[in-house]
C-alpha positions in Angstrom: 47.3 -21.7 13.2 50.6 -19.6 13.5 50.8 -16.7 12.2 53.0 -18.3 9.7 49.7 -21.0 8.4 47.3 -17.6 8.3 49.5 -15.4 5.8 50.2 -18.3 4.0 46.8 -19.6 4.0 45.4 -15.6 2.6 48.5 -15.5 -0.2 47.1 -19.1 -1.0 43.6 -17.5 -1.2 44.7 -14.6 -3.0 46.3 -16.6 -5.7 43.0 -18.9 -6.2 40.9 -15.2 -6.4 43.4 -13.9 -9.0 43.1 -17.3 -10.6 39.5 -17.5 -11.4 39.1 -13.9 -12.0 42.1 -14.5 -14.6 39.5 -14.4 -17.5 37.6 -11.9 -16.8 40.3 -9.8 -16.5 41.6 -10.5 -20.1 38.3 -9.4 -21.2 37.8 -5.8 -19.2 41.7 -5.3 -19.4 43.2 -5.4 -22.4 42.8 -4.9 -26.4 40.5 -8.9 -26.3 37.3 -7.1 -26.9 38.1 -5.2 -29.2 40.1 -8.1 -31.5 37.6 -10.6 -30.6 34.2 -7.9 -31.9 36.8 -6.9 -35.5 36.9 -10.4 -36.2 33.3 -10.9 -35.7 32.6 -8.0 -37.9 35.1 -9.4 -40.2 33.0 -12.9 -40.9 29.9 -11.7 -40.9 31.0 -9.0 -43.8 32.2 -11.4 -46.1 29.5 -13.8 -45.2 31.0 -16.7 -44.5 29.2 -17.6 -41.7 30.7 -20.0 -39.3 34.3 -19.7 -41.6 36.8 -19.3 -39.4 34.8 -20.7 -36.9 34.2 -18.6 -33.9 36.6 -20.6 -31.5 39.8 -20.6 -33.8 39.1 -16.7 -34.1 39.0 -16.1 -30.0 42.1 -17.8 -30.1 43.6 -15.2 -32.8 42.6 -13.0 -30.6 43.7 -14.1 -27.3 47.4 -14.8 -29.2 47.7 -11.2 -30.2 46.3 -9.4 -26.8 48.9 -11.6 -25.0 51.5 -10.2 -27.8 50.2 -6.4 -27.5 49.8 -6.3 -23.7 52.9 -8.2 -23.4 55.5 -5.0 -21.9 52.9 -4.4 -20.2 52.4 -7.7 -18.1 56.1 -7.8 -17.7 56.4 -4.8 -16.4 54.0 -5.5 -14.1 55.6 -8.7 -13.3 58.9 -6.8 -12.5 57.5 -4.0 -10.7 54.6 -5.7 -8.2 54.7 -9.4 -8.5 58.1 -10.1 -8.2 59.2 -7.8 -5.2 56.7 -8.9 -4.2 57.6 -12.8 -4.1 60.5 -11.5 -2.7 59.4 -10.5 -0.2 60.5 -7.3 -0.3 57.1 -4.8 -0.6 54.1 -5.8 1.5 50.4 -6.7 -0.9 49.1 -3.2 -0.6 52.0 -2.3 -2.1 52.3 -5.1 -4.8 48.8 -4.4 -5.8 49.7 -1.1 -6.8 52.5 -1.7 -9.0 51.4 -3.8 -10.4 47.8 -2.7 -11.5 49.8 0.5 -12.5 51.1 -0.2 -16.0 47.2 -1.4 -16.6 46.0 1.7 -15.6 48.6 3.6 -18.6 47.3 1.2 -20.7 43.8 1.8 -20.5 44.1 5.3 -20.2 46.1 5.3 -23.2 42.9 3.8 -25.2 40.5 5.4 -23.1 38.9 8.7 -24.3 38.5 11.9 -22.6 34.8 12.4 -23.1 34.0 8.3 -21.2 36.4 8.7 -18.3 34.4 12.0 -18.0 31.0 9.7 -18.0 32.1 7.8 -15.2 33.8 10.9 -13.0 30.2 12.5 -13.7 28.7 9.4 -12.8 30.5 9.1 -9.4 29.8 12.7 -8.7 33.7 13.0 -8.6 36.6 15.7 -9.9 39.1 15.0 -11.8 42.7 13.3 -10.1 45.6 14.8 -10.5 47.6 11.8 -11.6 47.0 8.7 -12.7 47.3 7.0 -9.8 44.7 8.5 -8.0 42.2 7.2 -10.5 40.7 4.0 -9.4 40.3 0.8 -11.2 36.4 1.4 -10.8 36.2 4.2 -13.0 38.9 3.1 -15.9 37.9 -0.3 -16.2 34.1 0.5 -17.4 35.9 3.5 -19.5 38.2 1.8 -21.2 35.9 -1.3 -21.9 33.3 1.6 -23.5 36.3 2.8 -25.6 37.5 -0.8 -27.2 33.8 -1.0 -27.9 33.4 1.7 -29.5 36.7 1.6 -31.4 35.9 -2.2 -32.7 33.1 -1.0 -33.4 34.4 1.8 -35.8 36.9 -0.8 -37.5 33.3 -2.7 -37.9 31.8 -0.7 -40.3 35.3 0.4 -42.2 35.2 -3.6 -42.5 32.0 -3.5 -43.5 32.2 -0.5 -46.5 34.0 -2.9 -49.3 32.3 -6.2 -49.1 29.0 -4.0 -49.1 30.1 -2.7 -52.8 31.2 -6.2 -53.4 27.0 -7.2 -53.1 26.0 -4.1 -54.6 28.2 -4.6 -57.5 27.2 -8.3 -57.9 23.2 -7.7 -56.8 23.1 -5.4 -59.7 25.0 -7.2 -62.6 23.1 -10.3 -61.6 19.7 -7.7 -62.3 20.6 -6.4 -65.2 21.1 -10.0 -66.9 17.9 -10.6 -65.3 18.5 -13.3 -63.1 16.7 -12.0 -59.5 16.4 -15.1 -57.8 19.5 -16.3 -58.3 20.9 -15.1 -54.5 23.8 -12.2 -55.2 25.2 -13.4 -51.6 25.9 -17.0 -52.8 27.9 -15.2 -56.4 28.6 -12.8 -54.3 31.4 -15.0 -51.7 34.0 -16.1 -53.7 35.0 -12.4 -54.7 35.2 -11.5 -51.6 37.6 -14.4 -50.2 39.1 -13.5 -53.7 39.6 -9.9 -52.9 41.1 -10.6 -49.6 43.3 -13.4 -50.4 44.7 -10.8 -53.5 45.5 -8.0 -50.8 46.7 -10.0 -48.4 43.5 -9.2 -45.8 45.0 -11.4 -42.9 47.9 -9.1 -42.6 46.7 -5.9 -43.4 43.9 -6.4 -41.1 46.0 -7.5 -37.9 49.1 -5.0 -38.8 46.2 -2.5 -38.8 44.5 -3.6 -35.3 47.8 -3.9 -33.4 48.9 -0.3 -34.6 45.6 1.2 -33.6 47.0 0.4 -29.7 48.8 2.9 -28.0 
């Protein structure tokens, strides 16, 4: 093969690899993890079991992820992908410039102690700049931070619904209706209160606001 054909084949291979890894990148380099876990906690807290269905919650989490990550993706495209397609920069420089907006985003939303944990495991000193921090350090630290944030929000979501369950259970016990499941009676009240306070708008607004 000629050098031009070899370069073309390598470009196709790189593109296919990126497409194959895209779902995993969505999971580990964006806010998708935070959103989908919080929605799962909400469904459990309300006790609606399979409503909304898991597929719908995943799609909603992906839509919100694209909304939040659009500025990051746009900057990555303008700085790295577009110049590479126009053959203004090489592959390595394109990768670094494409990764930089995602690095900045993940660093902003990662706790310092989570970063320090992986630096300590790798026995590395803290770098002088974000560009010097490898993705192999940033990504796991970011995922752990997202999990912690999602669980914190989930805990706060559970509290009001837990209070409703306790109030309903106390009322049923005082009425001598101990054989009636409190969860079944509390569910309509949970749904009513969630609708009255415009729960979806409130939750989604605060979720987006929690992203730095």
